[in-house]
C-alpha positions, -999 to 999 in steps of 0.1 A, spaced: -61 -760 526 -75 -732 504 -42 -712 484 -42 -674 495 -23 -645 474 5 -628 486 -2 -589 488 34 -584 495 47 -565 463 78 -576 443 109 -565 443 109 -548 408 78 -531 418 75 -498 433 106 -500 455 132 -492 433 113 -460 422 132 -429 430 120 -405 456 128 -379 435 105 -383 411 75 -389 433 81 -351 450 57 -324 434 65 -297 420 49 -269 441 45 -275 480 12 -263 497 4 -247 528 -26 -258 546 -47 -230 553 -72 -214 581 -106 -198 572 -127 -195 542 -106 -198 509 -100 -162 487 -117 -147 462 -108 -139 426 -112 -101 419 -103 -84 387 -97 -48 395 -92 -20 365 -56 -11 354 -62 32 364 -76 22 399 -44 35 424 -33 20 454 -56 44 473 -85 22 458 -103 7 486 -131 -20 484 -161 -6 508 -198 -16 512 -228 4 506 -263 5 505 -272 -8 469 -300 15 448 -325 -11 441 -332 -26 478 -311 -6 502 -290 -38 509 -254 -39 523 -234 -46 486 -197 -47 481 -182 -15 455 -147 -9 446 -144 33 451 -112 46 433 -104 89 449 -90 94 407 -112 71 390 -143 65 407 -171 37 418 -169 8 407 -197 -23 411 -188 -60 409 -202 -85 391 -203 -122 398 -191 -146 369 -195 -182 375 -191 -213 361 -224 -240 359 -226 -260 389 -225 -289 369 -188 -285 363 -171 -278 392 -134 -257 393 -110 -243 409 -82 -220 406 -49 -222 407 -27 -191 410 9 -184 409 30 -156 422 62 -149 422 80 -126 444 97 -95 435 131 -104 423 164 -85 417 182 -80 385 203 -109 389 195 -147 373 204 -169 399 180 -151 424 152 -159 397 167 -197 391 169 -204 433 134 -183 442 101 -207 444 69 -192 432 42 -191 456 10 -214 445 -22 -212 458 -55 -226 454 -91 -209 454 -117 -239 456 -145 -215 447 -139 -209 401 -164 -178 410 -148 -145 393 -156 -108 403 -151 -78 379 -150 -44 388 -172 -23 362 -180 11 364 -208 24 382 -228 61 376 -223 78 412 -261 93 412 -274 59 415 -259 51 449 -278 89 459 -311 86 437 -326 67 472 -326 96 495 -335 118 463 -369 105 453 -375 103 494 -394 134 499 -399 155 526 -435 148 538 -447 183 558 -464 178 591 -501 180 587 -500 174 554 -511 146 529 -492 148 496 -456 150 494 -436 182 486 -401 183 475 -378 204 489 -340 219 481 -316 204 504 -280 204 509 -260 173 499 -255 163 534 -291 163 543 -294 137 516 -262 111 526 -281 114 559 -312 95 544 -294 71 533 -290 38 551 -265 42 575 -261 -3 586 -229 -17 574 -217 16 553 -188 28 546 -202 59 528 -192 85 558 -156 72 551 -154 78 510 -168 113 514 -142 127 534 -117 123 503 -124 152 483 -123 145 449 -146 112 455 -174 138 476 -169 165 444 -180 134 419 -209 125 435 -224 161 439 -214 165 403 -236 137 395 -260 151 413 -265 185 398 -271 165 363 -305 152 378 -316 176 404 -326 214 402 -299 232 421 -300 269 443 -271 289 459 -274 295 497 -250 315 503 -218 296 505 -238 262 499 -252 244 472 -289 228 472 -307 200 453 -341 187 439 -346 162 422 -362 167 390 -384 143 375 -376 155 339 -342 153 342 -339 119 359 -358 106 328 -338 117 301 -303 107 320 -320 73 318 -330 74 283 -299 86 272 -278 56 290 -304 35 270 -294 49 239 -260 42 244 -272 7 253 -291 -1 223 -268 15 195 -244 -6 209 -266 -38 202 -281 -58 230 -264 -91 236 -279 -123 210 -299 -138 237 -319 -105 247 -325 -97 213 -338 -129 204 -361 -134 233 -371 -95 244 -368 -77 208 -374 -103 180 -399 -127 199 -419 -97 217 -426 -82 183 -433 -114 166 -466 -114 147 -491 -149 154 -487 -167 119 -514 -197 130 -540 -175 117 -520 -167 87 -519 -203 77 -552 -211 84 -568 -185 59 -543 -194 35 -554 -235 36 -587 -221 35 -583 -203 3 -564 -230 -14 -596 -252 -7 -620 -228 -25 -598 -226 -53 -591 -258 -55 -628 -268 -55 -636 -239 -80 -609 -258 -105 -623 -295 -95 -664 -277 -104 -651 -265 -134 -635 -296 -149 -669 -317 -137 -691 -291 -159 -673 -293 -193 -669 -331 -187 -710 -333 -183 -719 -310 -211 -725 -326 -244 -709 -312 -273 -727 -311 -306 -714 -313 -346 -721 -275 -346 -707 -268 -313 -676 -287 -324 -672 -266 -357 -678 -233 -338 -649 -243 -313 -626 -256 -337 -631 -222 -358 -628 -205 -325 -596 -220 -314 -575 -215 -351 -583 -176 -347 -571 -179 -309 -541 -203 -311 -519 -171 -314 -533 -152 -280 -536 -189 -265 -499 -186 -250 -499 -152 -237 -537 -155 -214 -532 -176 -182 -559 -197 -172 -585 -180 -148 -580 -208 -122 -542 -200 -121 -550 -161 -120 -570 -165 -92 -547 -188 -72 -520 -159 -83 -537 -133 -70 -548 -149 -36 -512 -163 -31 -505 -125 -35 -533 -114 -9 -520 -138 17 -482 -127 15 -495 -88 22 -511 -104 45 -480 -117 65 -461 -87 55 -483 -64 71 -477 -65 108 -442 -69 107 -426 -47 130 -406 -16 109 -370 -6 117 -384 24 137 -402 5 157 -378 -25 162 -353 8 174 -379 16 200 -384 -15 213 -350 -25 219 -346 14 235 -373 5 259 -357 -30 268 -326 -11 272 -345 10 300 -364 -15 316 -328 -32 321 -315 1 339 -345 6 357 -350 -29 370 -310 -34 382 -306 4 398 -336 23 401 -365 20 434 -392 -3 428 -415 27 433 -394 55 411 -400 28 385 -440 32 379 -438 68 378 -407 68 349 -428 45 330 -460 69 329 -437 97 320 -427 78 286 -460 83 274 -465 123 285 -448 140 256 -439 169 284 -421 147 306 -403 121 280 -381 132 246 -385 100 226 -422 92 208 -429 59 217 -462 59 202 -457 40 170 -447 14 196 -475 15 213 -499 12 185 -481 -16 169 -482 -35 202 -518 -27 207 -520 -41 171 -503 -72 178 -525 -79 209 -556 -77 189 -542 -99 164 -532 -126 197 -564 -121 206 -580 -134 175 -552 -159 167 -562 -175 202 -595 -172 196 -598 -192 162 -575 -223 178 -600 -224 206 -628 -226 177 -608 -249 157 -612 -284 146 -588 -305 172 -600 -336 153 -578 -332 126 -540 -341 128 -520 -311 137 -483 -305 133 -465 -303 167 -439 -276 174 -405 -275 185 -413 -270 221 -439 -299 226 -414 -322 207 -390 -316 235 -420 -326 259 -428 -355 239 -389 -365 239 -384 -356 279 -417 -378 284 -403 -404 270 -364 -401 282 -381 -403 317 -404 -435 307 -369 -450 295 -349 -443 330 -377 -458 349 -374 -489 332 -334 -487 336 -342 -484 372 -370 -512 376 -353 -535 363 -319 -527 374 -338 -534 409 -353 -567 404 -335 -603 416 -321 -629 397 -349 -654 405 -376 -628 390 -356 -621 357 -349 -665 356 -392 -666 366 -401 -638 337 -380 -662 306 -399 -691 321 -430 -702 292 -464 -705 308 -483 -705 271 -499 -742 289 -496 -734 322 -530 -728 345 -530 -692 358 -531 -697 397 -566 -677 403 -581 -709 385 -574 -732 419 -594 -702 440 -623 -706 420 -661 -709 433 -669 -746 429 
C-alpha cells in the first residue's frame, strides 16, 4: 500500500497562537455603491462652497466646479498614478473629541479605503471663461448674412449657455458670485448704461489683451521643463546635418590641397644653385619663421571660423525665445478654455499691429528662415549618397533595440511552447544521416 502524508497540523503549530495577535487593528465595514474620491479643496473655502456642474468653456460639456460665494470659482485638476502601478488610499479620520484624555484613548479612528488613487485638486479659474462662449455667439438679424454684435444684458448672455445638467441658475442667486462674473465680463466687453441695467458687448481687442496678459504671467514664471524642451528649444532648433556636411567638405578640400602641395614639392628636383639660394633664404628668415604660420593651417583655421559662424548665425536670440515661450503659453490657454472658432480668429489678430500689443514679427521672421533651412536640409539629405555608413541618432538606436528585444521575446515564447521530444530531437547528431526527402526522389 502506498503511504500518504498526513494533512493534520502538528500540535505545536498555529493552534497555540493566541487569537489576540491575529486580530486586525482596524475593522472595515462593507461599502455599498461606488468608491468615494479624494478632493483637495482650498483652505480659504467657506462651508457655503458647493460642487456644481457647469458647461465647459471649450466644448460645452458638463463639468464639475467648486463655487464659493467668498473665494470665487475653482476647477478640478485630476492627478492620477500610472496604470502600471495600481494604488489605493487608506484614509483615517478621528471624530471630534473632548478635552478629556480618556476619551481620546478609548475612541477608535474611522478608517476607509478608496480603491482609486486619483486625486482631484481644486485650482482657481477665471469666471470670464465660463461666460465667454455666449459672448462670442453674436446675434444674427433676420435677412442678414453677416453677424453683428449687439449690446445685451448679462441675463441674456446667461440664457445662451447650455442648460443641460447646469447649476448656473442656482449659483447666480448668490449676489457675490453674480457680481464676480459681471465684473469679469467688464474686462473683455464694452459696456453702456441702459437705465438701471448695464449692457455688455464683447471686444476682441480687450479679449486678446487679457489673454496675452495671462500668457505673460505664465511665461515669466517659467514653463515646465517638458514643455520648455519640446515646444521652445526643439521648435527653435536649427538643423545641424547641413552644417556637418559642409564642414566635412571643407575638411576634404583642405586635406586635398595639403597633399597636392606635398606631392609637388617632392616631385620638383632641387639644383645646387637652388640649394644655395634656399640656404641663404633660410638663414635670413630663421628669426621670422616662428611668427609666420603655414598657409594650409591658416586656411584651415579660417574655414573653421567660417563654419563656427554658420553654426551660431541661426541660433535664436533671447527675444525670439521669449516670444516663442509667450506664444506657447497663449496657445495653451486657447486650447484649454477658448472655443475652437474663436481661437482661429484670435491667432489672426496676433499678426495685426492695431489689435495685438505684442510684436511677434521677430519670431515670424526667425521661423520663416528656420523653415527654409529645414527644407534645404531635407533636400540635401534626399540627394546625399546613402551608400556611406552614417551614424544612427538616438531614436533609430531605440528602434533597433526595441526590435531586438521583440525578437528575443518571440524566441523565448517559441522555446517555451516546444515539447520535450522536440527539444531532444534537436540535440541528435544528424551529420551522417540522409534526409527524408532522399527516399522520395524519382528513380
